[in-house]
mmJSON file of the N, C-alpha and C atoms, coordinates in Angstrom:
{"data_MODEL":{"atom_site":{
"group_PDB":["ATOM","ATOM","ATOM","ATOM","ATOM","ATOM","ATOM","ATOM","ATOM","ATOM","ATOM","ATOM","ATOM","ATOM","ATOM","ATOM","ATOM","ATOM","ATOM","ATOM","ATOM","ATOM","ATOM","ATOM","ATOM","ATOM","ATOM","ATOM","ATOM","ATOM","ATOM","ATOM","ATOM","ATOM","ATOM","ATOM","ATOM","ATOM","ATOM","ATOM","ATOM","ATOM","ATOM","ATOM","ATOM","ATOM","ATOM","ATOM","ATOM","ATOM","ATOM","ATOM","ATOM","ATOM","ATOM","ATOM","ATOM","ATOM","ATOM","ATOM","ATOM","ATOM","ATOM","ATOM","ATOM","ATOM","ATOM","ATOM","ATOM","ATOM","ATOM","ATOM","ATOM","ATOM","ATOM","ATOM","ATOM","ATOM","ATOM","ATOM","ATOM","ATOM","ATOM","ATOM","ATOM","ATOM","ATOM","ATOM","ATOM","ATOM","ATOM","ATOM","ATOM","ATOM","ATOM","ATOM","ATOM","ATOM","ATOM","ATOM","ATOM","ATOM","ATOM","ATOM","ATOM","ATOM","ATOM","ATOM","ATOM","ATOM","ATOM","ATOM","ATOM","ATOM","ATOM","ATOM","ATOM","ATOM","ATOM","ATOM","ATOM","ATOM","ATOM","ATOM","ATOM","ATOM","ATOM","ATOM","ATOM","ATOM","ATOM","ATOM","ATOM","ATOM","ATOM","ATOM","ATOM","ATOM","ATOM","ATOM","ATOM","ATOM","ATOM","ATOM","ATOM","ATOM","ATOM","ATOM","ATOM","ATOM","ATOM","ATOM","ATOM","ATOM","ATOM","ATOM","ATOM","ATOM","ATOM","ATOM","ATOM","ATOM","ATOM","ATOM","ATOM","ATOM","ATOM","ATOM","ATOM","ATOM","ATOM","ATOM","ATOM","ATOM","ATOM","ATOM","ATOM","ATOM","ATOM","ATOM","ATOM","ATOM","ATOM","ATOM","ATOM","ATOM","ATOM","ATOM","ATOM","ATOM","ATOM","ATOM","ATOM","ATOM","ATOM","ATOM","ATOM","ATOM","ATOM","ATOM","ATOM","ATOM","ATOM","ATOM","ATOM","ATOM","ATOM","ATOM","ATOM","ATOM","ATOM","ATOM","ATOM","ATOM","ATOM","ATOM","ATOM","ATOM","ATOM","ATOM","ATOM","ATOM","ATOM","ATOM","ATOM","ATOM","ATOM","ATOM","ATOM","ATOM","ATOM","ATOM","ATOM","ATOM","ATOM","ATOM","ATOM","ATOM","ATOM","ATOM","ATOM","ATOM","ATOM"],
"id":[1,2,3,4,5,6,7,8,9,10,11,12,13,14,15,16,17,18,19,20,21,22,23,24,25,26,27,28,29,30,31,32,33,34,35,36,37,38,39,40,41,42,43,44,45,46,47,48,49,50,51,52,53,54,55,56,57,58,59,60,61,62,63,64,65,66,67,68,69,70,71,72,73,74,75,76,77,78,79,80,81,82,83,84,85,86,87,88,89,90,91,92,93,94,95,96,97,98,99,100,101,102,103,104,105,106,107,108,109,110,111,112,113,114,115,116,117,118,119,120,121,122,123,124,125,126,127,128,129,130,131,132,133,134,135,136,137,138,139,140,141,142,143,144,145,146,147,148,149,150,151,152,153,154,155,156,157,158,159,160,161,162,163,164,165,166,167,168,169,170,171,172,173,174,175,176,177,178,179,180,181,182,183,184,185,186,187,188,189,190,191,192,193,194,195,196,197,198,199,200,201,202,203,204,205,206,207,208,209,210,211,212,213,214,215,216,217,218,219,220,221,222,223,224,225,226,227,228,229,230,231,232,233,234,235,236,237,238,239,240,241,242,243],
"type_symbol":["N","C","C","N","C","C","N","C","C","N","C","C","N","C","C","N","C","C","N","C","C","N","C","C","N","C","C","N","C","C","N","C","C","N","C","C","N","C","C","N","C","C","N","C","C","N","C","C","N","C","C","N","C","C","N","C","C","N","C","C","N","C","C","N","C","C","N","C","C","N","C","C","N","C","C","N","C","C","N","C","C","N","C","C","N","C","C","N","C","C","N","C","C","N","C","C","N","C","C","N","C","C","N","C","C","N","C","C","N","C","C","N","C","C","N","C","C","N","C","C","N","C","C","N","C","C","N","C","C","N","C","C","N","C","C","N","C","C","N","C","C","N","C","C","N","C","C","N","C","C","N","C","C","N","C","C","N","C","C","N","C","C","N","C","C","N","C","C","N","C","C","N","C","C","N","C","C","N","C","C","N","C","C","N","C","C","N","C","C","N","C","C","N","C","C","N","C","C","N","C","C","N","C","C","N","C","C","N","C","C","N","C","C","N","C","C","N","C","C","N","C","C","N","C","C","N","C","C","N","C","C","N","C","C","N","C","C","N","C","C","N","C","C"],
"label_atom_id":["N","CA","C","N","CA","C","N","CA","C","N","CA","C","N","CA","C","N","CA","C","N","CA","C","N","CA","C","N","CA","C","N","CA","C","N","CA","C","N","CA","C","N","CA","C","N","CA","C","N","CA","C","N","CA","C","N","CA","C","N","CA","C","N","CA","C","N","CA","C","N","CA","C","N","CA","C","N","CA","C","N","CA","C","N","CA","C","N","CA","C","N","CA","C","N","CA","C","N","CA","C","N","CA","C","N","CA","C","N","CA","C","N","CA","C","N","CA","C","N","CA","C","N","CA","C","N","CA","C","N","CA","C","N","CA","C","N","CA","C","N","CA","C","N","CA","C","N","CA","C","N","CA","C","N","CA","C","N","CA","C","N","CA","C","N","CA","C","N","CA","C","N","CA","C","N","CA","C","N","CA","C","N","CA","C","N","CA","C","N","CA","C","N","CA","C","N","CA","C","N","CA","C","N","CA","C","N","CA","C","N","CA","C","N","CA","C","N","CA","C","N","CA","C","N","CA","C","N","CA","C","N","CA","C","N","CA","C","N","CA","C","N","CA","C","N","CA","C","N","CA","C","N","CA","C","N","CA","C","N","CA","C","N","CA","C","N","CA","C","N","CA","C","N","CA","C","N","CA","C","N","CA","C"],
"label_alt_id":[null,null,null,null,null,null,null,null,null,null,null,null,null,null,null,null,null,null,null,null,null,null,null,null,null,null,null,null,null,null,null,null,null,null,null,null,null,null,null,null,null,null,null,null,null,null,null,null,null,null,null,null,null,null,null,null,null,null,null,null,null,null,null,null,null,null,null,null,null,null,null,null,null,null,null,null,null,null,null,null,null,null,null,null,null,null,null,null,null,null,null,null,null,null,null,null,null,null,null,null,null,null,null,null,null,null,null,null,null,null,null,null,null,null,null,null,null,null,null,null,null,null,null,null,null,null,null,null,null,null,null,null,null,null,null,null,null,null,null,null,null,null,null,null,null,null,null,null,null,null,null,null,null,null,null,null,null,null,null,null,null,null,null,null,null,null,null,null,null,null,null,null,null,null,null,null,null,null,null,null,null,null,null,null,null,null,null,null,null,null,null,null,null,null,null,null,null,null,null,null,null,null,null,null,null,null,null,null,null,null,null,null,null,null,null,null,null,null,null,null,null,null,null,null,null,null,null,null,null,null,null,null,null,null,null,null,null,null,null,null,null,null,null],
"label_comp_id":["MET","MET","MET","GLY","GLY","GLY","ILE","ILE","ILE","MET","MET","MET","ASP","ASP","ASP","LYS","LYS","LYS","VAL","VAL","VAL","LYS","LYS","LYS","GLN","GLN","GLN","GLN","GLN","GLN","ALA","ALA","ALA","SER","SER","SER","THR","THR","THR","LEU","LEU","LEU","ALA","ALA","ALA","GLU","GLU","GLU","ARG","ARG","ARG","THR","THR","THR","GLN","GLN","GLN","GLU","GLU","GLU","ALA","ALA","ALA","ALA","ALA","ALA","LYS","LYS","LYS","ALA","ALA","ALA","GLY","GLY","GLY","GLN","GLN","GLN","GLU","GLU","GLU","LYS","LYS","LYS","LEU","LEU","LEU","GLY","GLY","GLY","GLU","GLU","GLU","LEU","LEU","LEU","GLN","GLN","GLN","GLU","GLU","GLU","LYS","LYS","LYS","ARG","ARG","ARG","LYS","LYS","LYS","LEU","LEU","LEU","ASP","ASP","ASP","GLN","GLN","GLN","LEU","LEU","LEU","TYR","TYR","TYR","ARG","ARG","ARG","ASP","ASP","ASP","LEU","LEU","LEU","GLY","GLY","GLY","ALA","ALA","ALA","ALA","ALA","ALA","TYR","TYR","TYR","PHE","PHE","PHE","ALA","ALA","ALA","GLN","GLN","GLN","ARG","ARG","ARG","GLN","GLN","GLN","GLY","GLY","GLY","ASP","ASP","ASP","SER","SER","SER","SER","SER","SER","PRO","PRO","PRO","GLN","GLN","GLN","ASN","ASN","ASN","SER","SER","SER","ALA","ALA","ALA","GLU","GLU","GLU","ILE","ILE","ILE","ASP","ASP","ASP","ARG","ARG","ARG","LEU","LEU","LEU","VAL","VAL","VAL","SER","SER","SER","GLU","GLU","GLU","ILE","ILE","ILE","ALA","ALA","ALA","ALA","ALA","ALA","GLN","GLN","GLN","LYS","LYS","LYS","GLN","GLN","GLN","LYS","LYS","LYS","VAL","VAL","VAL","SER","SER","SER","SER","SER","SER"],
"label_asym_id":["A","A","A","A","A","A","A","A","A","A","A","A","A","A","A","A","A","A","A","A","A","A","A","A","A","A","A","A","A","A","A","A","A","A","A","A","A","A","A","A","A","A","A","A","A","A","A","A","A","A","A","A","A","A","A","A","A","A","A","A","A","A","A","A","A","A","A","A","A","A","A","A","A","A","A","A","A","A","A","A","A","A","A","A","A","A","A","A","A","A","A","A","A","A","A","A","A","A","A","A","A","A","A","A","A","A","A","A","A","A","A","A","A","A","A","A","A","A","A","A","A","A","A","A","A","A","A","A","A","A","A","A","A","A","A","A","A","A","A","A","A","A","A","A","A","A","A","A","A","A","A","A","A","A","A","A","A","A","A","A","A","A","A","A","A","A","A","A","A","A","A","A","A","A","A","A","A","A","A","A","A","A","A","A","A","A","A","A","A","A","A","A","A","A","A","A","A","A","A","A","A","A","A","A","A","A","A","A","A","A","A","A","A","A","A","A","A","A","A","A","A","A","A","A","A","A","A","A","A","A","A","A","A","A","A","A","A","A","A","A","A","A","A"],
"label_entity_id":["1","1","1","1","1","1","1","1","1","1","1","1","1","1","1","1","1","1","1","1","1","1","1","1","1","1","1","1","1","1","1","1","1","1","1","1","1","1","1","1","1","1","1","1","1","1","1","1","1","1","1","1","1","1","1","1","1","1","1","1","1","1","1","1","1","1","1","1","1","1","1","1","1","1","1","1","1","1","1","1","1","1","1","1","1","1","1","1","1","1","1","1","1","1","1","1","1","1","1","1","1","1","1","1","1","1","1","1","1","1","1","1","1","1","1","1","1","1","1","1","1","1","1","1","1","1","1","1","1","1","1","1","1","1","1","1","1","1","1","1","1","1","1","1","1","1","1","1","1","1","1","1","1","1","1","1","1","1","1","1","1","1","1","1","1","1","1","1","1","1","1","1","1","1","1","1","1","1","1","1","1","1","1","1","1","1","1","1","1","1","1","1","1","1","1","1","1","1","1","1","1","1","1","1","1","1","1","1","1","1","1","1","1","1","1","1","1","1","1","1","1","1","1","1","1","1","1","1","1","1","1","1","1","1","1","1","1","1","1","1","1","1","1"],
"label_seq_id":[1,1,1,2,2,2,3,3,3,4,4,4,5,5,5,6,6,6,7,7,7,8,8,8,9,9,9,10,10,10,11,11,11,12,12,12,13,13,13,14,14,14,15,15,15,16,16,16,17,17,17,18,18,18,19,19,19,20,20,20,21,21,21,22,22,22,23,23,23,24,24,24,25,25,25,26,26,26,27,27,27,28,28,28,29,29,29,30,30,30,31,31,31,32,32,32,33,33,33,34,34,34,35,35,35,36,36,36,37,37,37,38,38,38,39,39,39,40,40,40,41,41,41,42,42,42,43,43,43,44,44,44,45,45,45,46,46,46,47,47,47,48,48,48,49,49,49,50,50,50,51,51,51,52,52,52,53,53,53,54,54,54,55,55,55,56,56,56,57,57,57,58,58,58,59,59,59,60,60,60,61,61,61,62,62,62,63,63,63,64,64,64,65,65,65,66,66,66,67,67,67,68,68,68,69,69,69,70,70,70,71,71,71,72,72,72,73,73,73,74,74,74,75,75,75,76,76,76,77,77,77,78,78,78,79,79,79,80,80,80,81,81,81],
"pdbx_PDB_ins_code":[null,null,null,null,null,null,null,null,null,null,null,null,null,null,null,null,null,null,null,null,null,null,null,null,null,null,null,null,null,null,null,null,null,null,null,null,null,null,null,null,null,null,null,null,null,null,null,null,null,null,null,null,null,null,null,null,null,null,null,null,null,null,null,null,null,null,null,null,null,null,null,null,null,null,null,null,null,null,null,null,null,null,null,null,null,null,null,null,null,null,null,null,null,null,null,null,null,null,null,null,null,null,null,null,null,null,null,null,null,null,null,null,null,null,null,null,null,null,null,null,null,null,null,null,null,null,null,null,null,null,null,null,null,null,null,null,null,null,null,null,null,null,null,null,null,null,null,null,null,null,null,null,null,null,null,null,null,null,null,null,null,null,null,null,null,null,null,null,null,null,null,null,null,null,null,null,null,null,null,null,null,null,null,null,null,null,null,null,null,null,null,null,null,null,null,null,null,null,null,null,null,null,null,null,null,null,null,null,null,null,null,null,null,null,null,null,null,null,null,null,null,null,null,null,null,null,null,null,null,null,null,null,null,null,null,null,null,null,null,null,null,null,null],
"Cartn_x":[53.27,51.728,51.573,51.565,51.062,50.313,50.097,49.124,47.545,47.57,46.495,46.275,46.707,46.574,45.845,46.476,46.004,44.388,44.731,42.759,41.872,42.354,40.937,40.471,42.05,41.477,40.14,41.083,39.844,38.909,38.483,37.706,36.599,37.121,36.606,35.677,36.617,36.562,35.432,35.689,34.112,33.204,33.218,31.481,31.481,31.9,31.629,30.778,31.294,30.683,29.566,29.101,28.269,27.041,26.923,27.063,25.586,27.124,27.035,25.388,25.893,25.111,23.609,23.663,22.244,21.437,22.409,21.051,20.457,21.923,21.139,19.822,20.566,19.083,18.391,18.371,16.445,15.888,17.191,16.135,15.395,16.154,15.344,14.754,14.353,12.9,12.064,12.628,11.072,11.096,11.548,11.049,10.752,10.441,9.417,8.353,8.513,6.805,6.043,6.924,5.744,5.253,5.919,5.765,4.346,4.678,3.792,2.885,2.481,0.939,0.89,1.44,0.77,0.188,0.962,0.157,-1.024,-1.571,-2.56,-3.373,-3.476,-4.592,-4.818,-4.109,-4.14,-4.955,-5.144,-5.615,-7.099,-7.03,-8.624,-9.213,-8.199,-9.49,-10.224,-9.174,-9.745,-11.172,-11.111,-12.061,-13.344,-12.7,-14.477,-14.748,-14.091,-14.08,-15.063,-14.55,-15.41,-16.48,-16.743,-18.458,-18.896,-18.733,-19.11,-19.494,-19.319,-19.267,-20.406,-20.488,-21.774,-23.088,-22.529,-24.067,-24.487,-23.086,-23.189,-22.111,-23.139,-22.806,-23.135,-23.245,-23.459,-22.156,-22.768,-21.884,-20.516,-20.987,-19.731,-18.824,-19.307,-18.676,-18.047,-18.289,-18.084,-16.745,-17.471,-15.7,-14.471,-15.046,-14.198,-12.83,-13.451,-12.555,-11.799,-12.722,-12.36,-10.877,-10.823,-10.144,-8.517,-8.888,-8.171,-7.166,-7.909,-6.737,-6.312,-6.286,-5.524,-4.791,-5.486,-4.018,-2.579,-3.422,-2.191,-1.516,-1.918,-1.442,-0.796,-0.782,0.51,1.214,0.699,2.149,3.083,2.282,3.465,4.843,4.201,4.755,6.117,5.63,6.599,7.409,6.878,7.772,9.221,8.644,9.545,10.336,10.569,11.684,12.279],
"Cartn_y":[6.226,6.073,5.356,5.945,5.293,5.023,3.504,2.386,2.797,3.975,5.185,5.473,6.04,6.498,5.398,4.044,3.346,2.661,2.67,2.27,3.227,4.458,5.526,5.143,5.003,5.262,3.803,2.27,1.266,1.872,2.366,2.562,3.408,4.123,4.822,4.067,3.622,3.005,2.05,1.058,0.006,1.47,2.305,2.703,3.277,3.81,3.776,2.865,1.877,0.29,0.0,0.679,-0.423,0.902,2.192,3.162,2.836,2.195,1.625,0.273,-0.133,-1.36,-1.262,0.03,0.171,0.7,1.481,2.156,1.183,0.192,-0.79,-1.35,-1.839,-2.21,-1.775,-0.458,0.488,0.099,0.198,0.692,-0.769,-2.165,-3.552,-3.245,-2.807,-2.941,-2.379,-1.128,-0.332,-0.906,-1.509,-2.524,-3.168,-3.556,-5.522,-4.494,-3.742,-3.08,-2.371,-2.367,-1.609,-2.506,-3.843,-4.822,-5.949,-5.512,-6.0,-5.835,-3.754,-2.943,-3.681,-3.428,-4.268,-5.181,-6.456,-7.595,-7.229,-6.496,-6.766,-6.101,-4.845,-4.143,-5.691,-6.062,-6.63,-7.737,-8.47,-8.956,-8.692,-6.804,-6.43,-6.323,-6.645,-6.094,-6.941,-8.375,-9.616,-9.919,-9.32,-9.688,-8.731,-7.663,-6.265,-7.303,-7.733,-8.659,-9.209,-10.616,-11.622,-11.248,-10.234,-9.965,-9.388,-8.282,-7.673,-9.392,-10.321,-11.416,-11.78,-12.175,-12.896,-12.062,-10.604,-9.828,-8.972,-8.361,-6.811,-6.133,-5.674,-4.41,-3.47,-3.465,-2.026,-0.629,0.868,1.734,2.149,1.54,1.436,0.359,-0.523,-1.483,-1.347,-0.858,-0.528,0.96,1.475,2.936,2.347,1.227,0.67,-0.166,-1.275,-1.496,-0.229,0.397,1.36,2.339,2.732,3.161,2.11,1.225,-0.106,-0.376,-0.019,-0.135,0.963,2.244,3.268,3.149,2.869,2.741,1.462,0.492,-0.874,-0.126,0.771,1.636,2.761,3.452,3.975,3.444,2.323,1.727,0.878,0.469,0.005,0.364,1.563,2.742,2.92,3.298,2.788,2.075,0.627,-0.535,-0.555,0.069,-0.562,1.037,1.37,2.933,3.073],
"Cartn_z":[22.07,22.237,23.616,24.875,25.73,26.088,26.704,27.178,27.244,27.844,28.4,26.422,26.017,25.273,23.479,24.157,23.341,24.026,25.191,25.492,25.34,25.777,25.324,23.866,22.501,21.586,21.841,21.765,21.429,22.331,23.593,23.96,23.498,22.288,20.88,20.294,19.998,18.69,19.318,20.586,20.612,20.912,21.273,21.6,20.67,18.82,17.669,17.363,18.112,17.658,17.524,18.666,20.044,19.656,18.967,19.291,17.069,16.118,15.401,14.651,15.484,15.991,16.75,17.243,18.215,17.449,16.384,15.299,14.408,13.742,12.88,13.652,14.801,15.255,15.63,15.601,15.327,14.313,13.289,11.56,12.189,12.08,11.522,12.261,13.371,14.683,13.859,13.229,12.428,11.728,10.594,9.489,9.755,10.718,11.221,12.17,12.877,13.159,11.91,10.585,9.943,8.959,9.003,8.021,9.151,10.455,11.736,11.409,10.983,11.003,9.87,8.38,7.1,6.564,7.625,8.308,9.163,9.426,10.384,9.649,9.139,7.92,7.258,6.582,5.153,6.601,7.337,8.027,8.395,9.058,9.192,7.546,6.316,5.261,4.849,5.248,4.912,5.358,6.975,7.685,7.3,6.956,6.098,4.972,4.23,2.333,3.096,3.572,4.311,4.729,5.672,6.546,5.236,4.0,3.436,2.531,2.323,0.868,2.052,3.243,3.667,3.981,3.229,3.549,4.199,4.977,5.489,4.808,3.421,2.437,2.781,4.728,4.992,4.465,4.852,3.871,4.9,6.423,7.163,6.952,6.332,6.015,4.271,4.242,3.114,2.784,3.709,4.178,4.442,5.36,5.937,5.043,4.762,2.896,2.42,2.06,1.116,1.998,3.425,4.53,4.424,4.239,4.849,3.453,2.295,1.008,0.941,1.112,1.05,2.417,3.828,4.376,4.106,3.131,3.012,1.593,0.973,-0.052,0.2,1.753,2.664,3.015,3.547,4.357,3.737,2.78,1.522,0.873,0.278,0.266,1.538,2.747,3.587,3.08,3.714,3.436,2.468,1.398,-0.321,-0.157,1.071,0.78,1.551],
"occupancy":[1.0,1.0,1.0,1.0,1.0,1.0,1.0,1.0,1.0,1.0,1.0,1.0,1.0,1.0,1.0,1.0,1.0,1.0,1.0,1.0,1.0,1.0,1.0,1.0,1.0,1.0,1.0,1.0,1.0,1.0,1.0,1.0,1.0,1.0,1.0,1.0,1.0,1.0,1.0,1.0,1.0,1.0,1.0,1.0,1.0,1.0,1.0,1.0,1.0,1.0,1.0,1.0,1.0,1.0,1.0,1.0,1.0,1.0,1.0,1.0,1.0,1.0,1.0,1.0,1.0,1.0,1.0,1.0,1.0,1.0,1.0,1.0,1.0,1.0,1.0,1.0,1.0,1.0,1.0,1.0,1.0,1.0,1.0,1.0,1.0,1.0,1.0,1.0,1.0,1.0,1.0,1.0,1.0,1.0,1.0,1.0,1.0,1.0,1.0,1.0,1.0,1.0,1.0,1.0,1.0,1.0,1.0,1.0,1.0,1.0,1.0,1.0,1.0,1.0,1.0,1.0,1.0,1.0,1.0,1.0,1.0,1.0,1.0,1.0,1.0,1.0,1.0,1.0,1.0,1.0,1.0,1.0,1.0,1.0,1.0,1.0,1.0,1.0,1.0,1.0,1.0,1.0,1.0,1.0,1.0,1.0,1.0,1.0,1.0,1.0,1.0,1.0,1.0,1.0,1.0,1.0,1.0,1.0,1.0,1.0,1.0,1.0,1.0,1.0,1.0,1.0,1.0,1.0,1.0,1.0,1.0,1.0,1.0,1.0,1.0,1.0,1.0,1.0,1.0,1.0,1.0,1.0,1.0,1.0,1.0,1.0,1.0,1.0,1.0,1.0,1.0,1.0,1.0,1.0,1.0,1.0,1.0,1.0,1.0,1.0,1.0,1.0,1.0,1.0,1.0,1.0,1.0,1.0,1.0,1.0,1.0,1.0,1.0,1.0,1.0,1.0,1.0,1.0,1.0,1.0,1.0,1.0,1.0,1.0,1.0,1.0,1.0,1.0,1.0,1.0,1.0,1.0,1.0,1.0,1.0,1.0,1.0,1.0,1.0,1.0,1.0,1.0,1.0],
"B_iso_or_equiv":[0.0,0.0,0.0,0.0,0.0,0.0,0.0,0.0,0.0,0.0,0.0,0.0,0.0,0.0,0.0,0.0,0.0,0.0,0.0,0.0,0.0,0.0,0.0,0.0,0.0,0.0,0.0,0.0,0.0,0.0,0.0,0.0,0.0,0.0,0.0,0.0,0.0,0.0,0.0,0.0,0.0,0.0,0.0,0.0,0.0,0.0,0.0,0.0,0.0,0.0,0.0,0.0,0.0,0.0,0.0,0.0,0.0,0.0,0.0,0.0,0.0,0.0,0.0,0.0,0.0,0.0,0.0,0.0,0.0,0.0,0.0,0.0,0.0,0.0,0.0,0.0,0.0,0.0,0.0,0.0,0.0,0.0,0.0,0.0,0.0,0.0,0.0,0.0,0.0,0.0,0.0,0.0,0.0,0.0,0.0,0.0,0.0,0.0,0.0,0.0,0.0,0.0,0.0,0.0,0.0,0.0,0.0,0.0,0.0,0.0,0.0,0.0,0.0,0.0,0.0,0.0,0.0,0.0,0.0,0.0,0.0,0.0,0.0,0.0,0.0,0.0,0.0,0.0,0.0,0.0,0.0,0.0,0.0,0.0,0.0,0.0,0.0,0.0,0.0,0.0,0.0,0.0,0.0,0.0,0.0,0.0,0.0,0.0,0.0,0.0,0.0,0.0,0.0,0.0,0.0,0.0,0.0,0.0,0.0,0.0,0.0,0.0,0.0,0.0,0.0,0.0,0.0,0.0,0.0,0.0,0.0,0.0,0.0,0.0,0.0,0.0,0.0,0.0,0.0,0.0,0.0,0.0,0.0,0.0,0.0,0.0,0.0,0.0,0.0,0.0,0.0,0.0,0.0,0.0,0.0,0.0,0.0,0.0,0.0,0.0,0.0,0.0,0.0,0.0,0.0,0.0,0.0,0.0,0.0,0.0,0.0,0.0,0.0,0.0,0.0,0.0,0.0,0.0,0.0,0.0,0.0,0.0,0.0,0.0,0.0,0.0,0.0,0.0,0.0,0.0,0.0,0.0,0.0,0.0,0.0,0.0,0.0,0.0,0.0,0.0,0.0,0.0,0.0],
"pdbx_formal_charge":[null,null,null,null,null,null,null,null,null,null,null,null,null,null,null,null,null,null,null,null,null,null,null,null,null,null,null,null,null,null,null,null,null,null,null,null,null,null,null,null,null,null,null,null,null,null,null,null,null,null,null,null,null,null,null,null,null,null,null,null,null,null,null,null,null,null,null,null,null,null,null,null,null,null,null,null,null,null,null,null,null,null,null,null,null,null,null,null,null,null,null,null,null,null,null,null,null,null,null,null,null,null,null,null,null,null,null,null,null,null,null,null,null,null,null,null,null,null,null,null,null,null,null,null,null,null,null,null,null,null,null,null,null,null,null,null,null,null,null,null,null,null,null,null,null,null,null,null,null,null,null,null,null,null,null,null,null,null,null,null,null,null,null,null,null,null,null,null,null,null,null,null,null,null,null,null,null,null,null,null,null,null,null,null,null,null,null,null,null,null,null,null,null,null,null,null,null,null,null,null,null,null,null,null,null,null,null,null,null,null,null,null,null,null,null,null,null,null,null,null,null,null,null,null,null,null,null,null,null,null,null,null,null,null,null,null,null,null,null,null,null,null,null],
"auth_seq_id":[1,1,1,2,2,2,3,3,3,4,4,4,5,5,5,6,6,6,7,7,7,8,8,8,9,9,9,10,10,10,11,11,11,12,12,12,13,13,13,14,14,14,15,15,15,16,16,16,17,17,17,18,18,18,19,19,19,20,20,20,21,21,21,22,22,22,23,23,23,24,24,24,25,25,25,26,26,26,27,27,27,28,28,28,29,29,29,30,30,30,31,31,31,32,32,32,33,33,33,34,34,34,35,35,35,36,36,36,37,37,37,38,38,38,39,39,39,40,40,40,41,41,41,42,42,42,43,43,43,44,44,44,45,45,45,46,46,46,47,47,47,48,48,48,49,49,49,50,50,50,51,51,51,52,52,52,53,53,53,54,54,54,55,55,55,56,56,56,57,57,57,58,58,58,59,59,59,60,60,60,61,61,61,62,62,62,63,63,63,64,64,64,65,65,65,66,66,66,67,67,67,68,68,68,69,69,69,70,70,70,71,71,71,72,72,72,73,73,73,74,74,74,75,75,75,76,76,76,77,77,77,78,78,78,79,79,79,80,80,80,81,81,81],
"auth_comp_id":["MET","MET","MET","GLY","GLY","GLY","ILE","ILE","ILE","MET","MET","MET","ASP","ASP","ASP","LYS","LYS","LYS","VAL","VAL","VAL","LYS","LYS","LYS","GLN","GLN","GLN","GLN","GLN","GLN","ALA","ALA","ALA","SER","SER","SER","THR","THR","THR","LEU","LEU","LEU","ALA","ALA","ALA","GLU","GLU","GLU","ARG","ARG","ARG","THR","THR","THR","GLN","GLN","GLN","GLU","GLU","GLU","ALA","ALA","ALA","ALA","ALA","ALA","LYS","LYS","LYS","ALA","ALA","ALA","GLY","GLY","GLY","GLN","GLN","GLN","GLU","GLU","GLU","LYS","LYS","LYS","LEU","LEU","LEU","GLY","GLY","GLY","GLU","GLU","GLU","LEU","LEU","LEU","GLN","GLN","GLN","GLU","GLU","GLU","LYS","LYS","LYS","ARG","ARG","ARG","LYS","LYS","LYS","LEU","LEU","LEU","ASP","ASP","ASP","GLN","GLN","GLN","LEU","LEU","LEU","TYR","TYR","TYR","ARG","ARG","ARG","ASP","ASP","ASP","LEU","LEU","LEU","GLY","GLY","GLY","ALA","ALA","ALA","ALA","ALA","ALA","TYR","TYR","TYR","PHE","PHE","PHE","ALA","ALA","ALA","GLN","GLN","GLN","ARG","ARG","ARG","GLN","GLN","GLN","GLY","GLY","GLY","ASP","ASP","ASP","SER","SER","SER","SER","SER","SER","PRO","PRO","PRO","GLN","GLN","GLN","ASN","ASN","ASN","SER","SER","SER","ALA","ALA","ALA","GLU","GLU","GLU","ILE","ILE","ILE","ASP","ASP","ASP","ARG","ARG","ARG","LEU","LEU","LEU","VAL","VAL","VAL","SER","SER","SER","GLU","GLU","GLU","ILE","ILE","ILE","ALA","ALA","ALA","ALA","ALA","ALA","GLN","GLN","GLN","LYS","LYS","LYS","GLN","GLN","GLN","LYS","LYS","LYS","VAL","VAL","VAL","SER","SER","SER","SER","SER","SER"],
"auth_asym_id":["A","A","A","A","A","A","A","A","A","A","A","A","A","A","A","A","A","A","A","A","A","A","A","A","A","A","A","A","A","A","A","A","A","A","A","A","A","A","A","A","A","A","A","A","A","A","A","A","A","A","A","A","A","A","A","A","A","A","A","A","A","A","A","A","A","A","A","A","A","A","A","A","A","A","A","A","A","A","A","A","A","A","A","A","A","A","A","A","A","A","A","A","A","A","A","A","A","A","A","A","A","A","A","A","A","A","A","A","A","A","A","A","A","A","A","A","A","A","A","A","A","A","A","A","A","A","A","A","A","A","A","A","A","A","A","A","A","A","A","A","A","A","A","A","A","A","A","A","A","A","A","A","A","A","A","A","A","A","A","A","A","A","A","A","A","A","A","A","A","A","A","A","A","A","A","A","A","A","A","A","A","A","A","A","A","A","A","A","A","A","A","A","A","A","A","A","A","A","A","A","A","A","A","A","A","A","A","A","A","A","A","A","A","A","A","A","A","A","A","A","A","A","A","A","A","A","A","A","A","A","A","A","A","A","A","A","A","A","A","A","A","A","A"],
"auth_atom_id":["N","CA","C","N","CA","C","N","CA","C","N","CA","C","N","CA","C","N","CA","C","N","CA","C","N","CA","C","N","CA","C","N","CA","C","N","CA","C","N","CA","C","N","CA","C","N","CA","C","N","CA","C","N","CA","C","N","CA","C","N","CA","C","N","CA","C","N","CA","C","N","CA","C","N","CA","C","N","CA","C","N","CA","C","N","CA","C","N","CA","C","N","CA","C","N","CA","C","N","CA","C","N","CA","C","N","CA","C","N","CA","C","N","CA","C","N","CA","C","N","CA","C","N","CA","C","N","CA","C","N","CA","C","N","CA","C","N","CA","C","N","CA","C","N","CA","C","N","CA","C","N","CA","C","N","CA","C","N","CA","C","N","CA","C","N","CA","C","N","CA","C","N","CA","C","N","CA","C","N","CA","C","N","CA","C","N","CA","C","N","CA","C","N","CA","C","N","CA","C","N","CA","C","N","CA","C","N","CA","C","N","CA","C","N","CA","C","N","CA","C","N","CA","C","N","CA","C","N","CA","C","N","CA","C","N","CA","C","N","CA","C","N","CA","C","N","CA","C","N","CA","C","N","CA","C","N","CA","C","N","CA","C","N","CA","C","N","CA","C","N","CA","C","N","CA","C","N","CA","C","N","CA","C"],
"pdbx_PDB_model_num":[1,1,1,1,1,1,1,1,1,1,1,1,1,1,1,1,1,1,1,1,1,1,1,1,1,1,1,1,1,1,1,1,1,1,1,1,1,1,1,1,1,1,1,1,1,1,1,1,1,1,1,1,1,1,1,1,1,1,1,1,1,1,1,1,1,1,1,1,1,1,1,1,1,1,1,1,1,1,1,1,1,1,1,1,1,1,1,1,1,1,1,1,1,1,1,1,1,1,1,1,1,1,1,1,1,1,1,1,1,1,1,1,1,1,1,1,1,1,1,1,1,1,1,1,1,1,1,1,1,1,1,1,1,1,1,1,1,1,1,1,1,1,1,1,1,1,1,1,1,1,1,1,1,1,1,1,1,1,1,1,1,1,1,1,1,1,1,1,1,1,1,1,1,1,1,1,1,1,1,1,1,1,1,1,1,1,1,1,1,1,1,1,1,1,1,1,1,1,1,1,1,1,1,1,1,1,1,1,1,1,1,1,1,1,1,1,1,1,1,1,1,1,1,1,1,1,1,1,1,1,1,1,1,1,1,1,1,1,1,1,1,1,1]
}}}
């Protein structure tokens, strides 16, 4: 095997490892974004619940709480999978 063949093989191996690392990084970033979204949903739910406990028991607030609970359940399934 000539030196150029070895260089090409090493370059190919390096390119494959770089692609694998990039894919792993993208997956990790996606997981982090999903967790951040879940955290935001929990904060929004807490704020809506607090508003309700402070006397804002409007139908819009109740609907918002229901929507957030449903969205949190769906988001938790995404994060768990």
